[in-house]
Each structure stands twice: as structure tokens, then as C-alpha cells.
C-alpha positions in Angstrom: -26.5 21.1 -33.7 -26.4 22.4 -30.3 -23.3 23.4 -28.5 -22.1 21.3 -25.4 -22.8 24.4 -22.8 -26.3 24.3 -24.5 -26.5 20.3 -24.3 -25.5 20.7 -20.8 -27.9 23.3 -19.7 -31.0 21.4 -21.6 -30.0 18.4 -19.4 -29.7 20.0 -16.2 -33.2 21.2 -17.2 -34.5 18.3 -17.7 -33.3 16.6 -14.5 -34.9 19.5 -12.6 -38.2 19.0 -13.7 -38.4 15.5 -12.3 -36.0 16.0 -9.1 -37.9 12.9 -7.3 -37.2 11.0 -10.2 -33.4 12.0 -10.5 -33.1 11.4 -6.7 -34.4 7.7 -6.8 -32.5 7.4 -9.5 -28.8 7.9 -8.4 -29.5 6.4 -4.8 -28.3 2.8 -6.0 -24.6 3.9 -7.0 -24.8 6.7 -4.5 -24.9 3.9 -2.1 -22.5 1.8 -4.1 -19.8 4.4 -4.6 -19.7 5.4 -0.9 -19.2 1.4 0.1 -16.4 1.6 -2.3 -14.7 4.8 -1.0 -15.2 3.8 2.7 -13.3 0.8 2.3 -10.8 2.1 0.2 -10.1 4.6 2.6 -9.8 2.0 5.8 -7.8 -0.1 4.0 -4.8 2.7 3.0 -5.4 3.5 6.6 -4.6 0.2 7.8 -1.9 -0.6 5.7 -0.1 2.7 7.0 -0.8 2.0 10.5 0.5 -1.5 10.1 3.7 0.1 8.7 4.0 2.4 11.1 3.3 0.6 14.1 2.8 -3.1 14.1 6.2 -3.4 11.7 8.3 -1.0 13.9 11.2 -3.0 13.6 13.6 -0.6 12.4 14.6 -0.7 8.7 17.8 -2.3 9.4 16.6 -4.8 12.6 15.5 -8.3 11.8 14.6 -11.4 13.8 15.4 -15.2 14.2 13.2 -17.3 16.0 12.6 -21.2 15.8 8.8 -20.6 14.6 7.5 -18.4 12.0 7.0 -14.6 12.6 4.1 -14.2 9.7 2.4 -17.3 8.4 -1.2 -18.2 7.7 -0.6 -22.4 7.6 -1.3 -23.9 10.7 0.9 -27.0 9.7 3.9 -25.3 9.4 3.7 -23.7 13.1 3.1 -27.3 14.0 6.0 -28.7 12.4 8.1 -25.6 13.2 7.5 -26.2 17.4 9.6 -29.4 16.5 12.6 -27.3 16.0 15.8 -26.7 18.6 15.1 -24.1 21.0 16.8 -20.9 20.6 19.1 -19.9 23.5 21.3 -17.1 24.9 24.6 -19.5 23.8 23.3 -19.0 20.2 22.8 -15.1 20.5 26.4 -15.1 21.8 27.5 -17.1 18.7 25.9 -14.9 16.5 27.2 -11.7 18.0 30.7 -12.9 17.8 30.7 -14.3 14.2 28.1 -12.0 12.5 30.7 -9.2 11.0 28.0 -7.3 9.6 26.0 -7.4 13.0 26.0 -4.7 15.1 24.1 -5.7 18.2 22.9 -8.9 18.7 20.1 -9.2 21.6 17.6 -11.8 22.7 13.6 -11.6 23.6 10.9 -14.0 24.9 7.5 -13.1 26.3 4.4 -14.7 28.0 0.9 -13.9 29.5 0.8 -13.1 33.1 -1.3 -11.2 35.5 -0.1 -8.2 37.1 -1.0 -7.1 40.6 -0.6 -4.1 42.9 -1.8 -3.7 46.1 -6.2 -4.4 45.6 -5.6 -3.7 42.2 -5.2 -6.8 39.0 -5.1 -6.7 35.4 -5.3 -9.6 33.8 -3.6 -11.0 30.3 -0.7 -8.6 30.7 2.4 -9.4 28.5 5.7 -10.6 30.4 8.6 -9.7 28.2 12.3 -11.2 29.0 15.1 -8.6 27.3 18.8 -8.8 27.0 20.4 -5.4 28.6 21.3 -4.0 25.0 17.8 -4.2 23.9 17.5 -0.8 25.0 19.2 0.3 21.8 17.7 -2.5 19.7 14.0 -1.8 21.1 11.6 1.1 19.8 9.8 1.8 23.1 10.6 5.0 24.4 11.4 5.6 27.8 9.3 7.8 30.0 10.3 8.0 33.4 13.6 5.9 35.2 15.9 4.1 33.7 16.5 0.8 31.7 18.1 -2.4 33.6 22.2 -2.9 33.3 23.9 -5.8 32.4 25.2 -6.4 36.0 21.3 -6.7 36.6 20.5 -9.1 33.9 23.8 -11.1 34.8 22.8 -11.7 38.3 18.8 -11.9 37.5 17.9 -8.6 39.6 13.8 -8.6 40.5 13.4 -5.2 38.6 11.1 -4.4 35.8 9.9 -1.6 33.5 6.0 -1.1 33.0 4.0 0.0 30.2 2.0 2.9 30.4 -1.2 1.1 30.7 -0.1 -0.6 34.0 1.3 2.7 35.1 -1.8 4.9 34.6 -3.6 1.6 36.2 -1.6 1.5 39.1 0.3 4.2 39.9 -2.4 7.3 39.1 -0.6 10.9 40.0 2.6 9.0 41.4 6.0 8.4 40.2 5.6 4.3 39.6 9.8 4.2 40.1 10.2 2.7 43.3 7.3 0.9 43.8 6.9 -3.2 44.2 4.5 -5.2 42.0 3.4 -9.0 41.6 3.8 -10.3 38.5 2.6 -13.9 38.6 4.0 -15.4 41.8 6.9 -13.0 42.0 7.4 -9.2 43.2 10.1 -7.0 41.3 10.6 -3.7 41.5 9.9 -0.9 39.0 12.8 0.9 37.6 11.1 2.4 34.5 7.8 3.1 32.4 7.5 3.6 28.8 5.6 6.2 27.0 2.3 5.1 25.4 2.2 3.2 22.3 -1.4 3.1 21.8 -4.0 0.1 20.2 -2.8 -1.6 17.1 -5.8 -2.7 15.7 -7.6 -2.5 18.4 -5.2 -4.7 20.7 -3.8 -2.3 23.7 -0.2 -2.4 23.6 1.3 -0.5 27.1 -0.2 -3.2 29.5 3.1 -5.3 29.6 6.1 -5.9 32.1 9.7 -5.8 30.8 12.4 -7.8 33.2 16.0 -8.9 32.4 15.6 -12.1 30.2 18.1 -14.1 33.0 15.5 -13.1 35.4 12.4 -14.3 33.1 14.4 -17.4 32.4 15.1 -17.9 36.4 11.3 -17.6 37.2 9.6 -19.2 33.7 11.8 -22.0 33.0 15.4 -22.0 31.2 13.9 -24.1 28.2 12.3 -21.1 26.9 13.0 -20.4 23.1 14.3 -17.0 22.8 14.0 -14.4 19.4 17.1 -13.0 18.7 16.9 -9.2 17.6 19.9 -8.6 15.3 20.5 -4.7 13.9 23.0 -4.6 10.8 25.4 -1.8 10.7 24.4 -0.3 7.4 22.4 0.0 4.5 20.0 -2.5 2.5 23.2 -4.3 0.8 24.8 -4.8 4.3 21.0 -5.7 5.8 20.9 -8.4 3.6 24.7 -9.9 4.1 24.0 -9.7 7.9 21.1 -12.1 7.5 23.3 -14.3 5.3 26.0 -14.5 8.0 23.2 -15.1 11.1 21.8 -17.8 9.1 25.2 -19.3 8.4 26.3 -19.4 12.1 22.6 -20.6 12.8 23.2 -23.6 10.4 26.1 -24.3 11.4 25.4 -24.5 14.9 22.0 -26.4 14.6 23.8 -28.8 12.5 21.7 -28.4 9.1 23.1 -30.2 6.2 23.5 -28.6 2.8 20.3 -28.5 0.6 18.1 -28.8 3.6 15.7 -26.4 5.0 16.6 -24.2 7.7 15.0 -25.1 10.9 14.6 -21.4 12.0 12.9 -18.5 10.7 14.3 -14.7 10.1 11.6 -11.9 10.0 12.1 -8.3 9.1 9.4 -5.4 9.1 9.0 -6.1 5.3 7.6 -9.9 6.3 5.0 -8.4 8.5 3.9 -6.0 6.2 3.8 -8.6 3.6 1.3 -10.9 5.4 -1.0 -8.0 6.2 -1.1 -6.6 2.6 -2.1 -10.1 1.3 -4.7 -10.5 4.2 -5.8 -6.9 3.9 -5.9 -7.5 -0.4 -8.3 -10.3 0.3 -10.4 -8.4 2.2 -10.5 -5.6 -0.2 -11.1 -7.5 -3.0 -14.6 -8.7 -1.4 -15.4 -5.9 -0.4 -14.7 -3.8 -3.5 -16.9 -7.0 -5.5 -19.8 -5.9 -3.1 -19.9 -2.1 -3.6 -19.1 -3.1 -7.4 -22.3 -5.1 -7.6 -24.1 -1.9 -5.8 -23.0 0.6 -8.2 -23.9 -2.0 -11.1 -27.2 -2.3 -9.6 -27.6 1.7 -9.6 -26.5 1.6 -13.2 -29.0 -0.8 -14.2 -31.6 1.4 -12.1 -30.7 4.8 -13.9 -30.6 2.5 -17.2 -34.4 1.7 -16.6 -35.5 5.0 -15.4 -33.7 6.3 -18.9 -35.9 3.9 -20.8 -39.0 5.3 -19.1 -38.1 8.6 -19.2 -37.9 7.8 -23.2 -41.2 6.3 -23.6 -42.6 9.4 -21.4 -40.9 12.1 -23.4 -41.5 10.5 -26.9 -43.4 13.6 -27.6 -40.9 15.9 -26.6 -38.3 14.3 -28.9 -40.7 14.3 -31.6 -40.7 18.0 -31.7 -37.2 18.4 -31.0 -36.7 16.5 -34.2 -39.4 18.4 -35.9 -37.3 22.0 -35.3 -34.3 20.5 -36.5 -32.4 18.7 -33.8 -30.1 15.8 -35.3 -30.0 11.9 -34.0 -26.9 13.0 -32.7 -28.3 16.1 -30.5 -31.0 13.9 -29.3 -28.2 10.7 -28.2 -25.8 13.7 -26.3 -28.8 15.1 -24.6 -29.9 11.8 -22.9 -26.5 10.6 -22.5 -25.5 13.6 -21.1 -28.2 13.3 -18.4 -27.2 9.8 -17.7 -23.8 10.7 -17.0 -24.5 13.8 -14.9 -26.8 12.1 -12.9 -24.4 9.5 -12.3 -21.5 11.8 -11.4 -23.9 13.7 -8.9 -24.7 10.3 -7.1 -21.0 9.4 -7.4 -20.1 12.8 -5.5 -22.5 12.4 -3.1 -21.4 8.6 -2.7 -17.4 10.2 -2.2 -18.7 12.5 0.4 -20.5 10.0 1.8 -17.7 7.9 2.1 -15.3 10.3 3.3 -17.4 11.3 6.1 -18.0 7.8 7.6 -14.3 7.2 7.1 -13.5 10.6 8.9 -15.8 9.1 11.5 -14.7 5.8 12.3 -11.1 7.6 12.5 -12.0 10.4 15.2 -14.2 8.3 17.2 -12.5 4.6 17.3 -9.1 3.2 16.8 -9.7 2.4 13.4 -7.3 4.0 11.2 -8.9 5.9 8.0 -6.2 7.4 5.4 -8.4 9.9 2.6 -6.4 10.0 -0.7 -7.1 12.2 -3.5 -6.9 9.6 -5.7 -9.2 7.5 -4.4 -11.8 10.4 -4.6 -11.1 10.7 -8.6 -11.5 7.0 -9.0 -14.7 7.5 -7.6 -15.7 10.2 -10.5 -14.1 8.0 -12.9 -16.0 4.7 -11.9 -19.5 6.9 -11.6 -18.8 8.6 -15.2 -18.2 5.2 -17.0 -21.5 3.7 -15.4 -23.2 6.5 -16.3 -22.0 6.5 -20.2 -22.1 2.3 -19.9 -25.7 1.9 -19.1 -27.0 5.4 -20.4 -25.7 4.3 -24.3 -29.0 2.3 -24.8 -31.7 4.1 -23.6 -29.9 7.6 -25.3 -29.6 5.3 -28.8 -32.9 4.6 -28.4 -34.3 7.9 -28.1 -32.2 9.0 -30.8 -33.8 6.5 -33.5 -37.0 7.1 -32.7 -39.3 8.6 -35.8 -40.0 12.2 -35.6 -43.6 11.6 -37.2 -44.4 8.8 -34.9 -43.1 10.3 -32.4 -45.4 13.5 -32.8 -48.4 11.5 -32.7 -47.9 10.2 -29.4 -49.9 11.4 -26.6 
């Protein structure tokens, strides 16, 4: 019986003797594994990206609004639009009555056009914030200052802008003190924020932030607000703060016991869960497609191995005649199949990682290269090699030596 080392050497020699056939054999599997690796790295990277940027509320901050924060059912949104608006009085009630709520702010937003001299940016986001959002919001000031509580109470025409607008309007000069036009109103810039970047292709730096009372004055007081609540402690306190805030809101909105809330509470996990449900569906589809490619590659390997058995009938007969057992023949052909699949898998892994890294380097789309993904690719290739190599190997091992030696 051949030793494992001799078996590997014999299999490698056989593959090298038919390089073109071996290359074509592994091509289908290579593309399947490359697709799988690319998809998995992109999904993993996107999940990490969402956790860091989209859901960057902080672990102790939750939101209260009249409409859901993350939902895929449009009818739920239509129903929620009939709920009562959330007002500044609701914010004050939660701030006064929620013992485990450290800070309670309010926000709202809309889309506007922003002008400075002869330059204009369409579809910028206009935010209305309470003054205490400086301690709740995750954005970081780059220049200037935040507006004060008196400025908010007196509806001062002041604003802060994102780095996108700052770079567009004020390249080479300091924005604080400049006057910009937001819609039909003028505001004095008092500060700018550090660059956030794009989130899944959407620029997050084209925004103007003004005091919430200023926002309600220029945009209308019927606007429904979103409450931003910062809890005072760990995870247990965080949940208790949500319960307290929920009880206060139900009482103010006269929601009877046993009835559903007419408002919604969202946390960072709300956004992450929605994204994961969406990404898992895409992931399943892509994995299915790439798996089909891998299976097709396995079928190609099996067909080529069967042809190889027919072509090498005399070789098999000679080996049997000089003492090789059925098990030796079986192991040789099975080893050849696995070796080709592993090589195809390794090439596919390299191509997949290269594609993912290229996307991460030259585009804003994220990618996360994980070691376990590469190991999965090698494992998948090995399994395909064994599964689709068994039948040709068994057929080769069962050839009658005398009949095989007579073949031409």
C-alpha cells in the first residue's frame, strides 16, 4: 500500500501531466468560491459598517417617535402617521418624570436647499435640535461652538453646518460668522462638524443644524418631534428608563391598558436588527447562486475525472498488475480530485479577497476580510472534491486488471 506522501506525489504528477485539463477542471469551482468569498466579505463589512455608523446612537440612548424607526411594512407606517404628534411638552414631561433618564432632547428634520452667494446645494438636510443635544448627539464639533439654551428659547437665527457644506461654500476660509440662506431664511454660521463620510453611498455631511424653536418658527409648529433620551446607567437601567418613558408617554396620550402604544421606541439595536434581516436575505440569495456555481464546478470535475478514468485504463491495469490494490487506486483518484478542488478553492479565495479589497480601497463600499471565511472556502472546496470525486475513484478502483491491460 502506498504511503500518503507517495500518493500525493503520484497524484500531483498526474495533474501536472495534464495542465490544461486540470486548469479547465478547477475553473468552475474557482468562480463559485470567488463569488462566495466576495459576498461574505462584503456582507461582513457592511454589518460592521452599520454597527459603527448607521446605528451610532450610543449604547445608552433611545429614541421615541410617532412613526417606527425601522420597518419594512408600509401599512405600519401609514397607520402610524395617524398617531398624535410628539411635542416639546412631551419632552419636558419625560425629562421631569423619568428618574432613570439623564438627558432628554428633541430633534426633527426635513430637506431643504442651501445657498451661499452664487453657490447652492439641493437636498441638504435641515435639523432642528434642542440645546442639550450637544451632550447626546455623537457628532463632533470641528470649528466654532454649539448654540446655547437662550438662543434656542429665543429662536435665534444661528446654525451649524456639516463638513460637506463647509467644504463646498467656505474653502480656505473660516465658516463661523458667515451668513447662509436655508430655504427662504438667513442664518449665521456659528460652528461646523467633523466629517462623517458616506453611509452606504449616502453623504452624511450636507446638513444644517438649527435650534429647535427656530425650526418650529420657520417650518411650522405642527411638526412631530423625535425624543432623544440618554439613560443614566448600564443595560438594566437602560431598559428601566425605556419602561419609565413609555409609561409617561402612554399616560400623556391616554393609551388604555391592554392597548398598543401609539408611539415607537428605537435603539441602536433596532437599526442593526433591521439591517441584519435585510442583509441576511441578500446573503442567502448570493450564497445560493455561488453554491450553484460551486456545484457546477464539482460536476465538471466529476465528468473530467470519469473521462480521465477511461483514458487511463491501461495505466490502472499496469498499476494493479504490479501490486496496487483497489484501495490504492481509489485513494489516488480521490486525492487528485481533492487536490484540484483545493487549488481551485485557494485561487477562488484569493480572487474573492482581491475583489473585496479593491472595492474597499477604490469605493465607499465596505468589506471585512475574515480568516474564518478563507477557512470556510477551503473546507467547501475539500467537501466538493471528496463528494464529486468518489464515483470516478470507485469506478477506477473496480476496473478488472486483465481487461484494463488489454485496452488500447
